[in-house]
N, C-alpha and C positions, 0 to 999 in steps of 0.2 A: 269711607270718607268721614271726616269729622266736621260737623257743622258748628259754626261759631255763632253766638248771639251777636246781634248788632251792637257794636261798642264804639264809643267815642275814642279817638286816638289819643295817645299820650302826647301832651304838648311839647314842642321843641323848647330850646332854651329861651327863645324869644317868642312866647305864645302870641299867635295872631288869630283874628276871627277866621272861621272857615270860609273859603272862597265859595261864592254862590253859583259860579259857573257849573255847567253840567259835569257831574262826577263821571269818572271812567272806571269800569269794572274790567279786570283782566286777571291772568294767571302769572304767578311770579315764582322764581326759584330763590330761596333765601340762602345767602352766602355766609353771613356772620351776624353777630349781635353787636350793636353799638353800645356806648357807655351808659345808655339809659335802659338797656335790656331789650331793645326793640330789634326785630329782624331787619337786616339790611341786605338789599339786592343791588347789584350793579347794572342790571338791565331788565327791562320788562320783557316777558316771554309771551305776551299776547299779540294780537293782530294790530295793536296800535302803532307798532314800530318805534315806540318811545325808547330812548336809551338812557333816560334819566335814572339816577339812583332813587330808591324808594325805601322809606322806613315803614315797617308794618309791625305793630306791637303784638305780643303773645304768640310769636312764631319762633322757630328754632332753625339753626343752620341745617341745610340739606332738605328742608321741607319744600314741597310745591304747594302753593296756596292760591286761593282766589280772594281778591281784595278789591275794595272800592277806593280809588284815589279821590280824596276830597280837597287836596291842596297841591297844585301843580305849578305855582308861580314862584317857586324857590329852587335853588340848585338841587336840593334833596326833597323829593316829593313825599307827601304824607298819605298813608292809607289806613283803612279799617279792615281788619280780618273778617272775611265772610265764611270761609270754608278751608279746612286743611285737606288737600287732595292726596298728599303723600306725607304722612307724619314721619318725624324723625324717630329712630329707635329709642332715643333718650326721652321722648315726651312722656310725661306721667300725668295722672289725673290730679288736679289741684285739690288741696285739703279743704278749701273754702268754696262754698257754692256761689259766692259773690265775686270770685276772681274773674277779672275781665270787665267788671262793671265798677267795683269799688277801686278807687285810686290808690289804696294803701300799699298794694303789692304789685310787682312787675314780673316775677320769675317763679311763681309757684309751679309752673309746668315743667321746670327744669330740676332734675334730681339734685339733692343737696351737694354731693361731691362735685358735680359739674358747676354749681353755683360758685363754689369756692375757687375752682380753676378759672372761671370766667372773671371773677373779681380780681384775682391776681393778674390776669392778662390786662384788664382795664388799667390797673395801676401802672403796669409796665409801659403800656402804650402812652399814657399821659406823660410819664417821665421822658420817654423817647421823643414825644412831640415837642417837649420843651428843650430838647437838645442835651439831655442828661443821660450819662451812661452809669446807671445805678443797678446793682444787683438787688432784686426784690425777692424776698423769701415767700414761700407759699402762704396763702391766707390761713390764719388760725381759725379753726371751726368753733362755733358756739356750742356749748354743751347741750343746748336746746335749739332745734330748728324751728319749733313752734312753742307757744306758751312762755315766751321769754320777756315780752315787753311789759315793763312795770308802770308805764303811764300811757294813757290814751286821752285824746281830746275830741270827743264826739261833738257834733253841732247839728243844728237844724236851720232850715231856711225861714224866711218870713212866713208866719202862720197865715193860712188862707182858709176862710170859713168853709166848712164842708169838705175840705180836702184832707186826707190822712196825712199826719205829720211824720215825715221821715227824719229819724234821728240816727246819725252815723257819720259817714265821711263823704267827701266829694267824689262824684262820678269821674271816671277816667276822662281826662281832657276837658273837664268842665270847671268853671269858676264859681258856680252857684248851685247847680243841681246836686242834691244829696242822696246817697244810697242808704236805705234803712238797714242798719246793722244790729241785729239782736245778739250776736255773739261774734267775737273776733278771735280767730285761732292764734293770732300772734300775741294776744294779751295773756297775762298770767291767769291761773285758775282763780285766784282771789278776785281779780277784776271781773272776770266773766260771771262769778257767783253773785257779785253785787250789781251787775249791769241791768238785769230785769227791773229791779226796784228803782234803780236810778233813772232808767228810761221812763218808767211810769211817773216818777216825780217830775221829770222834765216836761212830759206831755201834759200833765195836769196844770202846770203853771204857764204853759206856752200861750194860752189865750190872753194872758195879761201883757204879752210882749208885742211890740209893733214891728219888730225886725228879727232877723235870725240871731242866734246866740251860740257861743262856744262854751263847752264845759270841760271839766277835768276830773279824771278818776285815777288815783295813784295807789299802788301797793308798795309798801316798804316793810322793813322788819317790824315796825311798830303797828302795822295793820293797813287797812284800806281806808282811804278818805276821798270824799268828793268836794271837800272845802279847800280851795286854792290857798287860803290863808292859814290853814292848819300847819302846825309844826310836826314834821315826821322825822323818824330816825331810821337810817339805813346802816347796815353793817357791811364793811368791806374788809375782809380779813379780821384783824384784831381791833380795827377802828369802829367806833360808833359815831356817826355823823348826823347832826340834826340840821334841818333846813326847812324852809317853807315849801309846801307841796307844789306851788306854782313855779318854783325856781328850777333852773336847768340842773339836771343830774343825769348821768348816763343811764339809759333805759333798759340795759341788759345786765342785771346784777349777777347773772350766772357766768358771764365771761369777763366782767369788769375786774375781778381780782387778778386775773392773769395779765390783763392789759396794764394795770397799775404796777404789778411786779416787774414787767418788762421795762416800763418807763423808768422806774427807780433804779433798777439794776443797770440800765444803760447809762444813766447819769452818773452813778457811782463808779462804773467801770472806767470813766474818763480820768479818775484820780483826783477829781475835785473834792474839796473838803467843805465847800459852801454851796448851797443850792438856792436858786431864785426861781420861784414859781409865779410866772405872770398869768393873768387871767385866772387867778387862784380860786375865785368863787368861795364856796364854803370850806375850802381847805383840803380837798381830797388828796392831791399829789403832795402838797407841802407836808401834811401831817403823816402821810404814809412814808415819807422819806426821812422823818425826824431821827430814826434810829441809825440811819446810814451816813449822816453828815453831822459835822460839828455844829453847823449853824444853818438854819433854813429861814428864808424870808419869802412871804407871800405878798404879791403886789396886786392890788385890785382897785378899780375906779369906783365901785359901788360901796357906799358906806354901810349899807345893810349887809352885804356879803362879808365885809371886813368884821362887823360885829359878830356874825354867825361863826366865822372862822376862828375868832379869838375864843368864843365860848366852846367850840369843838376842841381847841387845843387844851383848854382847862379840863374839859370833860374826859379827855384821854391822858391827862397828866403828862403833857409834853411841854417841857420848859425851854427848849432850845429853838422854838419856832416863834417868829413874830410876823405880824401882818400889818402892812402899811397901805394907806390910801394914797393913790397917785393920780394926778391928772394925766390924761392920755398923751399929752404932749411932753410929759416929763416922767416917764415910767421908771427910769433908772436913776433919777436925780438923788434919791435918798439912800442909795446903796453904797456901801464902802468900797473903795478901790484899794488895790488893783483887783481886776476880775480874772486874773490868770489862774486863780485857784477856785473858780466858781463854774458851775454848770447852770444853765437856764432851761426851764421847761416852758414851752408856749403851747397853749391849747385854744386857738381863736375860734370864732364862729365860722360858718360855711364860707363866708366871703374871704376868709384868710386874713393876712396881715396887710395893713396899708403901708405905703412907702415910708411914712413918718416913723412908724413903729420899727420897721426893719432898719432904718437909718440909726435909730437910737440903740437897737440891739447890736448892730455892727460896731458902733462907736464904743459901747460898753465892753465889747471884745471878750466874751467869756471863753473859757477853755473848751466847753462843749455846749451844744444846743440839742435838746430833745423836743421835736416838733410833733404834737398830736393833732391830727387833722381828720375831719369828717368829709372832706371834699378833695379827691385826688387831683382835680384840675387846678384849684387854687394852691394846693400844696406844691405841685410841680412848678407853678409860676414863682412862688416864694423861694423854693429851693434854688431855682436858677439864680435869683438875686444873691442869695447867701453864698452860693458857690463862686459867683463872680467877685464877691467881697473877700474871698480867701478861705472859705470853709469847704470841707469835703463831706460827702454823705457816706458814712461808715456802714450804716445798716438801714434797711427799710422793711418794716414788718406790717403787713395788713392784718386786721382783726375783723372777723365777721360779727359785728355787734348788731347787725340788722338782717338776719336771714329772711329769705323770700322777697327781699326788696333789692333795688339797684344800689343801695348805699353801702359804703365800706369805710371803716375807720383805719387810719394808718399812723404808724409811729416812725418818724425819720430821726436817725441819730447822726449828728454832725460834730466834727471836731475841726480844729484849725489845721489847714494844710501846712505841711512842713516846707 
């Protein structure tokens, strides 16, 4: 039997305080994994007689476990794993000793090939739940299952006199408690080499702070920095891209070139001769596509990102790319018509696209749309609207940009239905 440390449960989509009523301990058979990587059972196998579904993190299908239910006032109850009574043959030892306490990872106990299969299943289930019949290709593996993350943001709680300062990441299921992390197996070797000195620097200055703080450490081709305002340079294929360390940039540089290639090839395969890159940021997709299209336009609401993208275009000697600032309510206003010879790339944040943006996109009516998403749920929601507006999903390819975690990146390729 495998005994589990006492761990806080992963929060549901609508985190709520733990119910103070008496918790129940029982034995459960795990049937499947939900889209957060938690074990899901359809019935309690204890003497409670409860038939409610239960979510228990850090478990695997086929396992029999003992768990403590701490939340029973919802359709799906929540539990903490106490002991694995019958482990799955797939269960492996996690690489990180903090797994189960640190909230950064959810599935280190699952072999990497099985992680990929599960993520593919999650994407398929989200699309099916949205009523979409789409063929989903198997998830593309990361060249590195560990040591891939090029940016981490450790933090600490409010310093308390005489109490050791934990510098790391939030505990599983907690909003304030921090797990002390001396080394992160997901981070690159360069970040971990700098982490001890950085932690010492943070601890030395913590006494001057009255509240908790969050910090950044990023590795790029230009080196490692802890200054959020430092300008760093990352290379993606032949491109050299400069941006502020604090800005968003994909955090798995080892798989990123393949994702970018898929996005650009998919857009070009539509036969479009012009490309529009919305949410263009510092210009990654727009600049990578410059050699495949006659004209490329990057659209961005941030003036700072526009300036950085223009500098990156000059740095890479790309003259057929322009970047325009646009208000979110008029994203396509300055683009020439017709759009029948254009493809559009969209790469929104986790919340996906709002209705106003989708209406503008449909009104612009491009030949093809390539949608890059880090959230299969909001992707499925937005694809449903685009399909209803006359587009069809020609391909959907997941990429594992975040091994050992529940997160998965997807690229959906759409064209106008005939």
